[in-house]
C-alpha positions as CSV (number, residue, x, y, z in Angstrom):
1,E,62.5,12.1,23.5
2,W,60.0,11.7,20.6
3,T,57.0,13.8,19.9
4,F,54.3,12.3,17.7
5,D,51.7,14.0,15.6
6,E,48.8,12.4,17.5
7,F,48.2,11.0,21.0
8,V,49.7,7.6,21.6
9,V,49.6,4.9,24.3
10,L,52.4,2.6,25.4
11,N,52.0,-1.2,25.0
12,N,54.5,-2.9,27.4
13,P,57.5,-0.8,26.4
14,G,59.9,-2.8,28.5
15,A,59.3,-5.9,26.3
16,N,58.3,-4.2,23.0
17,L,60.8,-1.3,22.7
18,R,64.2,-2.7,21.8
19,F,67.6,-1.1,21.8
20,S,70.6,-2.4,19.9
21,P,73.3,-2.4,21.2
22,P,71.6,-2.9,24.6
23,L,71.6,0.2,26.9
24,P,73.9,0.2,29.9
25,S,70.8,-0.1,32.3
26,E,67.1,-0.7,32.2
27,P,65.3,2.2,30.5
28,R,62.6,4.2,32.1
29,F,59.7,5.4,30.0
30,N,57.5,8.5,30.5
31,L,54.6,9.4,28.2
32,S,53.2,12.9,28.5
33,G,50.8,14.2,25.9
34,K,52.2,13.3,22.5
35,S,55.8,13.0,23.8
36,L,57.6,9.8,24.9
37,S,60.9,10.1,26.8
38,V,63.3,7.3,27.5
39,Q,66.0,7.6,30.2
40,W,68.6,5.3,31.5
41,D,71.6,5.3,33.9
42,G,75.2,5.0,32.6
43,T,76.9,6.1,29.4
44,L,76.6,4.7,25.9
45,A,79.6,3.1,24.2
46,P,81.8,5.5,22.2
47,D,81.8,5.4,18.4
48,R,78.8,3.2,18.2
49,T,75.6,3.3,16.2
50,Y,72.4,2.6,18.2
51,V,69.0,1.5,16.8
52,V,65.8,1.9,18.7
53,Q,63.1,-0.4,17.5
54,F,59.6,0.6,18.6
55,G,58.0,-2.7,17.6
56,S,54.4,-2.7,18.9
57,A,55.3,-0.5,21.9
58,V,53.7,2.7,20.6
59,K,50.0,2.7,19.4
60,D,47.7,5.5,18.4
61,L,45.2,6.3,21.1
62,H,42.0,6.1,19.2
63,E,42.4,3.1,16.8
64,G,45.2,1.2,18.7
65,N,47.3,0.8,15.5
66,P,51.0,0.2,16.2
67,M,53.5,2.3,14.3
68,K,54.6,0.6,11.1
69,E,58.2,-0.8,11.2
70,P,59.4,2.2,13.2
71,F,62.9,2.7,14.3
72,W,65.3,5.5,15.2
73,V,69.0,5.6,14.6
74,F,71.7,7.7,16.3
75,A,75.5,7.5,16.7
76,T,77.8,8.4,19.6
77,G,80.6,8.9,17.0
78,E,81.0,11.0,13.9
79,A,79.3,8.5,11.5
80,I,76.4,6.1,11.4
81,D,77.5,2.5,10.7
82,S,75.9,1.0,7.6
83,G,76.4,-2.8,7.8
84,E,73.5,-5.1,7.9
85,I,72.9,-8.8,8.5
86,R,69.6,-10.5,7.5
87,G,68.5,-14.1,8.0
88,V,66.0,-16.6,9.2
89,V,66.2,-18.3,12.6
90,M,65.5,-22.0,12.4
91,N,64.6,-24.1,15.5
92,P,67.5,-26.5,15.9
93,V,65.1,-29.2,17.1
94,T,62.3,-29.0,14.6
95,G,64.1,-27.4,11.6
96,K,61.2,-24.9,11.2
97,A,61.3,-21.1,11.2
98,W,61.4,-19.8,14.7
99,D,59.5,-16.7,15.6
100,N,59.9,-14.2,18.4
101,Q,63.4,-15.4,19.3
102,A,66.3,-13.2,20.4
103,V,68.9,-12.9,17.7
104,V,72.2,-11.6,19.0
105,L,75.7,-10.8,17.7
106,H,78.9,-11.2,19.8
107,G,82.5,-10.6,18.7
108,A,84.0,-13.3,16.5
109,D,86.3,-14.3,19.4
110,A,83.5,-14.7,21.9
111,P,83.2,-18.1,23.7
112,D,80.0,-20.2,23.4
113,S,79.1,-18.9,26.9
114,A,78.7,-15.4,25.5
115,M,75.0,-15.7,25.4
116,Y,75.0,-15.3,29.2
117,R,76.1,-11.7,28.9
118,A,74.9,-8.6,26.9
119,P,75.5,-8.8,23.2
120,L,77.1,-6.2,20.9
121,Y,73.8,-6.1,18.9
122,G,70.4,-7.8,19.1
123,T,66.9,-8.0,17.8
124,R,64.0,-10.5,17.7
125,S,62.8,-12.7,14.8
126,G,59.5,-12.1,13.2
127,K,56.6,-14.5,12.6
128,D,58.4,-16.1,9.7
129,G,61.6,-16.4,11.7
130,G,63.2,-13.6,9.7
131,F,65.4,-10.9,11.3
132,T,67.4,-7.9,10.3
133,L,70.3,-6.4,12.2
134,P,70.9,-3.0,10.6
135,Y,73.4,-0.2,11.2
136,L,76.2,-2.6,12.2
137,A,79.9,-1.7,12.5
138,Q,82.2,-3.5,10.1
139,G,83.6,-6.6,11.7
140,R,83.2,-10.3,12.2
141,Y,80.6,-11.7,14.6
142,R,79.2,-14.9,16.1
143,I,75.4,-15.1,15.8
144,F,73.0,-16.9,18.1
145,G,69.2,-17.3,18.4
146,F,67.3,-18.4,21.5
147,S,64.2,-18.0,23.5
148,D,64.4,-14.9,25.7
149,P,61.3,-14.5,27.8
150,D,62.6,-11.5,29.8
151,G,63.7,-9.6,26.6
152,N,67.2,-8.7,27.8
153,L,68.9,-10.4,24.8
154,Q,70.9,-12.8,27.0
155,L,70.3,-16.1,28.6
156,G,69.6,-16.0,32.3
157,T,68.8,-18.3,35.1
158,G,66.0,-20.6,34.1
159,E,66.1,-19.6,30.4
160,Q,67.2,-23.0,29.0
161,A,66.0,-23.8,25.6
162,P,67.4,-24.9,22.3
163,I,70.0,-22.5,21.0
164,A,70.4,-21.8,17.2
165,W,73.8,-20.6,15.9
166,F,75.6,-20.3,12.6
167,A,78.8,-22.3,12.6
168,E,80.8,-19.6,10.7
169,D,81.5,-16.0,11.7
170,V,79.3,-13.5,9.9
171,G,79.8,-9.9,9.0
172,P,78.1,-7.1,7.1
């Protein structure tokens, strides 16, 4: 639960509020006064650092301004991971920067079909195609970028589009 210093409104939180790693089930949102609570079913992974990116999901009531680059970090273990990967997603067809794309990390040993299941970490690219995946555990990962209309950070039925990937494993 978060309590803000002014009244806020929610702007499509299911699409604009992102969790990395993904939560074990779809979150439920409740806004009451100046407080926003998020609940889900299931348990979080042990010894994992989670990042909640508010994106444009929370706006002030009177002016409609979204929070600036807000996020919240917590860990289910004793320490918060500190690794980070930054980059730019390029459309594999046009070669141009690709905005608003899912950018996901899977373990280095994951098969190419890993995009059809929940990733270890994920985010979305910005208008310039840039992305940041902060607070990562040390390790090696495979990175993919693709269109993700339903916002679940994995490819689903009917979500066929170009897929961007980096040929080598990456790590923080």
